[in-house]
SEVEXDO-840405 format. One record per residue (C-alpha): residue in three letters; x, y, z. Coordinates in pm, 1 decimal. Layout:
N
resn = ala; X = X; Y = Y; Z = Z $
...
REM end
This chain:
198
resn = met; X = 3916.0; Y = -2857.8; Z = -7609.0 $
resn = gly; X = 4191.0; Y = -2824.1; Z = -7839.7 $
resn = phe; X = 4187.8; Y = -2726.9; Z = -8216.7 $
resn = leu; X = 4265.6; Y = -3103.7; Z = -8301.5 $
resn = ser; X = 3963.4; Y = -3202.6; Z = -8124.7 $
resn = lys; X = 3741.1; Y = -2966.1; Z = -8243.0 $
resn = leu; X = 3774.6; Y = -3072.3; Z = -8645.0 $
resn = ile; X = 3768.9; Y = -3405.5; Z = -8575.5 $
resn = gly; X = 3482.7; Y = -3365.1; Z = -8396.6 $
resn = thr; X = 3620.6; Y = -3505.8; Z = -8016.2 $
resn = ser; X = 3518.3; Y = -3366.8; Z = -7721.9 $
resn = thr; X = 3695.6; Y = -3315.0; Z = -7368.8 $
resn = thr; X = 3537.7; Y = -3599.5; Z = -7090.3 $
resn = lys; X = 3510.0; Y = -3501.9; Z = -6734.7 $
resn = glu; X = 3725.3; Y = -3812.1; Z = -6655.3 $
resn = glu; X = 4004.9; Y = -3673.7; Z = -6893.9 $
resn = ile; X = 4000.3; Y = -3295.1; Z = -6731.1 $
resn = ala; X = 3969.5; Y = -3470.4; Z = -6408.0 $
resn = met; X = 4358.3; Y = -3640.6; Z = -6494.0 $
resn = glu; X = 4531.0; Y = -3298.5; Z = -6575.7 $
resn = lys; X = 4713.5; Y = -3133.4; Z = -6285.6 $
resn = leu; X = 4542.0; Y = -2821.5; Z = -6164.4 $
resn = asn; X = 4680.4; Y = -2435.8; Z = -6195.5 $
resn = ile; X = 4647.8; Y = -2276.6; Z = -5859.3 $
resn = gly; X = 4749.9; Y = -1956.6; Z = -5860.9 $
resn = ile; X = 4843.0; Y = -1789.6; Z = -5465.7 $
resn = ile; X = 4763.9; Y = -1453.8; Z = -5423.6 $
resn = leu; X = 4947.8; Y = -1154.4; Z = -5252.3 $
resn = gly; X = 4639.8; Y = -996.0; Z = -5127.1 $
resn = ser; X = 4903.8; Y = -659.3; Z = -5051.2 $
resn = thr; X = 5150.7; Y = -455.2; Z = -5235.7 $
resn = arg; X = 5235.0; Y = -153.8; Z = -4902.5 $
resn = gln; X = 5567.6; Y = -153.2; Z = -4860.0 $
resn = gly; X = 5708.6; Y = -401.7; Z = -4558.0 $
resn = arg; X = 5382.9; Y = -623.9; Z = -4701.6 $
resn = val; X = 5454.5; Y = -965.2; Z = -4485.4 $
resn = ser; X = 5205.0; Y = -1112.8; Z = -4739.3 $
resn = pro; X = 5469.5; Y = -1214.9; Z = -4996.1 $
resn = gln; X = 5650.5; Y = -1476.1; Z = -4659.0 $
resn = val; X = 5286.5; Y = -1618.6; Z = -4610.6 $
resn = gly; X = 5226.6; Y = -1685.9; Z = -4933.1 $
resn = asn; X = 5640.7; Y = -1817.8; Z = -5021.2 $
resn = trp; X = 5505.2; Y = -2036.9; Z = -4679.3 $
resn = val; X = 5133.7; Y = -2165.6; Z = -4867.7 $
resn = lys; X = 5335.6; Y = -2241.3; Z = -5131.4 $
resn = glu; X = 5580.6; Y = -2455.8; Z = -4989.2 $
resn = ile; X = 5352.7; Y = -2618.6; Z = -4780.4 $
resn = ala; X = 5145.5; Y = -2691.1; Z = -5157.6 $
resn = asp; X = 5409.1; Y = -2788.4; Z = -5368.7 $
resn = lys; X = 5518.3; Y = -3074.2; Z = -5131.5 $
resn = arg; X = 5177.6; Y = -3211.1; Z = -5199.8 $
resn = gly; X = 5230.5; Y = -3263.2; Z = -5602.6 $
resn = asp; X = 4860.7; Y = -3274.5; Z = -5663.2 $
resn = ala; X = 4928.8; Y = -2956.7; Z = -5854.0 $
resn = asn; X = 5118.0; Y = -2679.4; Z = -6015.1 $
resn = tyr; X = 5126.1; Y = -2396.0; Z = -5816.4 $
resn = glu; X = 5239.3; Y = -2061.3; Z = -5839.7 $
resn = ile; X = 5291.2; Y = -1705.3; Z = -5624.7 $
resn = val; X = 5047.4; Y = -1444.7; Z = -5857.1 $
resn = asp; X = 5186.9; Y = -1083.1; Z = -5710.0 $
resn = ile; X = 4909.2; Y = -836.3; Z = -5775.5 $
resn = ala; X = 5185.1; Y = -557.9; Z = -5756.0 $
resn = asp; X = 5434.3; Y = -688.1; Z = -6098.4 $
resn = phe; X = 5101.7; Y = -598.7; Z = -6325.0 $
resn = lys; X = 5070.5; Y = -180.4; Z = -6158.2 $
resn = leu; X = 4672.3; Y = -205.6; Z = -6236.6 $
resn = pro; X = 4507.0; Y = 159.0; Z = -6249.2 $
resn = phe; X = 4234.1; Y = 197.4; Z = -6022.5 $
resn = val; X = 3926.9; Y = 109.9; Z = -6254.1 $
resn = gly; X = 3766.9; Y = 391.1; Z = -6455.5 $
resn = glu; X = 4176.0; Y = 613.8; Z = -6413.6 $
resn = gly; X = 4432.4; Y = 566.9; Z = -6621.9 $
resn = thr; X = 4454.2; Y = 576.8; Z = -7069.0 $
resn = gly; X = 4308.6; Y = 167.2; Z = -7061.7 $
resn = glu; X = 4615.3; Y = 88.3; Z = -7261.4 $
resn = glu; X = 4804.6; Y = 65.4; Z = -6989.2 $
resn = pro; X = 5031.4; Y = -325.9; Z = -6992.7 $
resn = gly; X = 4885.9; Y = -479.2; Z = -6703.0 $
resn = leu; X = 4514.9; Y = -482.2; Z = -6760.4 $
resn = lys; X = 4593.2; Y = -706.0; Z = -7049.3 $
resn = ala; X = 4836.9; Y = -889.3; Z = -6830.6 $
resn = trp; X = 4608.1; Y = -923.9; Z = -6542.5 $
resn = pro; X = 4341.7; Y = -1140.1; Z = -6712.3 $
resn = glu; X = 4518.1; Y = -1360.1; Z = -6957.6 $
resn = lys; X = 4697.5; Y = -1433.1; Z = -6584.2 $
resn = leu; X = 4378.4; Y = -1515.2; Z = -6424.7 $
resn = ala; X = 4233.8; Y = -1737.8; Z = -6730.5 $
resn = asn; X = 4546.9; Y = -1988.7; Z = -6704.1 $
resn = leu; X = 4443.5; Y = -2033.2; Z = -6295.9 $
resn = asp; X = 4171.2; Y = -2316.5; Z = -6267.0 $
resn = gly; X = 4138.9; Y = -2218.6; Z = -5865.8 $
resn = phe; X = 4315.6; Y = -1985.1; Z = -5610.0 $
resn = val; X = 4425.1; Y = -1933.3; Z = -5267.9 $
resn = phe; X = 4382.4; Y = -1559.2; Z = -5162.8 $
resn = ile; X = 4697.8; Y = -1440.3; Z = -4886.9 $
resn = val; X = 4480.3; Y = -1143.8; Z = -4739.5 $
resn = pro; X = 4573.2; Y = -892.0; Z = -4463.9 $
resn = glu; X = 4302.1; Y = -669.1; Z = -4305.5 $
resn = tyr; X = 4306.5; Y = -288.8; Z = -4334.6 $
resn = asn; X = 4116.8; Y = -155.4; Z = -4145.6 $
resn = his; X = 3806.3; Y = -408.7; Z = -4104.4 $
resn = ser; X = 3817.3; Y = -502.4; Z = -4469.0 $
resn = ile; X = 4129.0; Y = -627.3; Z = -4806.3 $
resn = thr; X = 4303.6; Y = -373.6; Z = -4948.3 $
resn = gly; X = 4192.1; Y = -94.1; Z = -5169.3 $
resn = ala; X = 4494.7; Y = -283.7; Z = -5411.7 $
resn = leu; X = 4336.7; Y = -644.6; Z = -5428.0 $
resn = lys; X = 4003.9; Y = -479.8; Z = -5443.7 $
resn = asn; X = 4102.2; Y = -287.8; Z = -5733.1 $
resn = ala; X = 4284.7; Y = -643.2; Z = -5896.8 $
resn = leu; X = 3975.2; Y = -842.8; Z = -5833.5 $
resn = asp; X = 3745.9; Y = -543.1; Z = -6036.7 $
resn = ser; X = 4018.1; Y = -542.8; Z = -6283.6 $
resn = ala; X = 3896.9; Y = -866.0; Z = -6426.2 $
resn = arg; X = 3515.6; Y = -1020.2; Z = -6442.1 $
resn = asp; X = 3464.5; Y = -1346.1; Z = -6690.4 $
resn = glu; X = 3808.3; Y = -1484.4; Z = -6537.7 $
resn = trp; X = 3743.9; Y = -1507.3; Z = -6200.3 $
resn = his; X = 3381.2; Y = -1726.9; Z = -6267.0 $
resn = asn; X = 3326.7; Y = -2096.8; Z = -6206.9 $
resn = lys; X = 3665.0; Y = -2147.5; Z = -5977.1 $
resn = ala; X = 3730.8; Y = -2260.0; Z = -5634.6 $
resn = ala; X = 3931.7; Y = -2046.8; Z = -5384.9 $
resn = gly; X = 4080.3; Y = -2042.8; Z = -5036.4 $
resn = ile; X = 4177.5; Y = -1806.7; Z = -4826.9 $
resn = val; X = 4466.4; Y = -1761.6; Z = -4581.6 $
resn = ser; X = 4421.9; Y = -1387.7; Z = -4365.9 $
resn = tyr; X = 4611.8; Y = -1224.1; Z = -4107.2 $
resn = gly; X = 4563.0; Y = -918.4; Z = -3896.7 $
resn = ser; X = 4503.5; Y = -869.9; Z = -3505.6 $
resn = thr; X = 4199.0; Y = -1118.2; Z = -3551.9 $
resn = gly; X = 4367.9; Y = -1340.4; Z = -3782.0 $
resn = gly; X = 4237.2; Y = -1127.3; Z = -4058.3 $
resn = ala; X = 3829.5; Y = -1242.3; Z = -4048.1 $
resn = arg; X = 3688.0; Y = -947.6; Z = -4070.5 $
resn = ala; X = 3866.6; Y = -916.6; Z = -4459.8 $
resn = ala; X = 3776.2; Y = -1263.4; Z = -4537.4 $
resn = glu; X = 3440.8; Y = -1237.7; Z = -4487.0 $
resn = his; X = 3457.4; Y = -904.7; Z = -4674.8 $
resn = leu; X = 3613.5; Y = -1142.3; Z = -4988.2 $
resn = arg; X = 3375.1; Y = -1398.4; Z = -4932.6 $
resn = gly; X = 3053.6; Y = -1160.0; Z = -5037.4 $
resn = ile; X = 3263.4; Y = -1058.5; Z = -5373.5 $
resn = leu; X = 3406.0; Y = -1350.4; Z = -5495.0 $
resn = gly; X = 3007.9; Y = -1435.6; Z = -5460.3 $
resn = glu; X = 2975.8; Y = -1250.1; Z = -5730.8 $
resn = leu; X = 3245.2; Y = -1271.2; Z = -5923.1 $
resn = leu; X = 3123.0; Y = -1689.6; Z = -5916.3 $
resn = val; X = 3448.1; Y = -1836.2; Z = -5716.7 $
resn = ala; X = 3289.9; Y = -2078.7; Z = -5488.4 $
resn = asp; X = 3532.7; Y = -1971.2; Z = -5180.6 $
resn = val; X = 3582.6; Y = -2305.5; Z = -4966.7 $
resn = arg; X = 3491.4; Y = -2369.1; Z = -4582.1 $
resn = val; X = 3868.1; Y = -2385.9; Z = -4450.1 $
resn = his; X = 4064.8; Y = -2094.9; Z = -4388.7 $
resn = pro; X = 4352.1; Y = -2032.2; Z = -4201.7 $
resn = thr; X = 4372.7; Y = -1690.4; Z = -3998.2 $
resn = leu; X = 4705.3; Y = -1637.5; Z = -3866.8 $
resn = ser; X = 4715.4; Y = -1342.4; Z = -3567.7 $
resn = leu; X = 4989.3; Y = -1061.3; Z = -3587.0 $
resn = phe; X = 5046.2; Y = -1122.5; Z = -3211.0 $
resn = thr; X = 5136.1; Y = -1517.1; Z = -3210.3 $
resn = asp; X = 5209.8; Y = -1574.3; Z = -3550.3 $
resn = phe; X = 5472.5; Y = -1300.2; Z = -3695.7 $
resn = glu; X = 5777.4; Y = -1128.3; Z = -3438.7 $
resn = asn; X = 5764.5; Y = -760.0; Z = -3430.5 $
resn = phe; X = 5455.0; Y = -757.6; Z = -3621.5 $
resn = ala; X = 5717.0; Y = -795.4; Z = -3928.1 $
resn = glu; X = 5908.2; Y = -1174.8; Z = -3990.2 $
resn = phe; X = 5648.9; Y = -1411.0; Z = -4000.1 $
resn = lys; X = 5682.1; Y = -1760.8; Z = -3746.0 $
resn = pro; X = 5348.4; Y = -1951.0; Z = -3779.4 $
resn = ala; X = 5317.6; Y = -2184.3; Z = -3516.2 $
resn = asp; X = 5269.8; Y = -2525.1; Z = -3630.4 $
resn = leu; X = 4915.7; Y = -2595.8; Z = -3591.8 $
resn = his; X = 4850.3; Y = -2407.3; Z = -3926.9 $
resn = leu; X = 5010.8; Y = -2654.7; Z = -4130.4 $
resn = asn; X = 4648.9; Y = -2854.9; Z = -4088.6 $
resn = asn; X = 4491.6; Y = -2613.4; Z = -4199.1 $
resn = val; X = 4698.5; Y = -2523.2; Z = -4509.6 $
resn = asn; X = 4643.6; Y = -2892.8; Z = -4619.6 $
resn = leu; X = 4273.4; Y = -2954.2; Z = -4550.9 $
resn = met; X = 4196.3; Y = -2568.4; Z = -4720.5 $
resn = leu; X = 4418.2; Y = -2670.0; Z = -5003.2 $
resn = asp; X = 4199.3; Y = -3001.9; Z = -5017.9 $
resn = gln; X = 3890.0; Y = -2848.1; Z = -5028.9 $
resn = val; X = 4031.2; Y = -2585.2; Z = -5364.5 $
resn = ile; X = 4153.7; Y = -2881.4; Z = -5534.1 $
resn = ala; X = 3803.4; Y = -3098.1; Z = -5516.1 $
resn = trp; X = 3625.2; Y = -2753.6; Z = -5588.8 $
resn = ser; X = 3862.4; Y = -2665.3; Z = -5841.2 $
resn = gly; X = 3891.5; Y = -2967.9; Z = -6044.8 $
resn = ala; X = 3494.2; Y = -2973.1; Z = -6032.3 $
resn = leu; X = 3409.8; Y = -2646.6; Z = -6147.1 $
resn = lys; X = 3665.0; Y = -2679.2; Z = -6457.1 $
resn = thr; X = 3427.4; Y = -2934.3; Z = -6571.5 $
resn = leu; X = 3176.2; Y = -2617.6; Z = -6670.9 $
resn = arg; X = 3383.5; Y = -2361.8; Z = -6822.2 $
REM end
């Protein structure tokens, strides 16, 4: 609700909220050297931007240089910038590589480096790995539930063997396009509904 609305006592209706374009962050879930998450994230964003149904942006956790939770001085700029970025987003698409049957340490740390800013939002997951990143995605779902993030059902899974050349150059099969769009349909619907709770 804006300042003027508060001043004169009017409130924003659910219909007005629904008409506003949502802000969806495509979160790159790896900070490793040689990572391929930027390639996957940019591919998802290209698909998403053609839809015109929301404002989509790449959010690279590497840019925030977050110290591990409980370490550092507590004054690092990223510790303030990260929650501020999340607060301005209505939903998320996580780009999730699988390392040792789970998500990366950097992504777990980023999830733990904010709290309320995650609440009552929706998320989709695009994962990749030797088994499509399925185990990492399942671990992420448990964490998202604790953070009050509603993860959607449709989950595009990318194989290191068939969707990447030499495990490094991303060349997705055409069949994934439909799944990405179905996932985004759900992320938009749920993000809009949950926005009315915030």
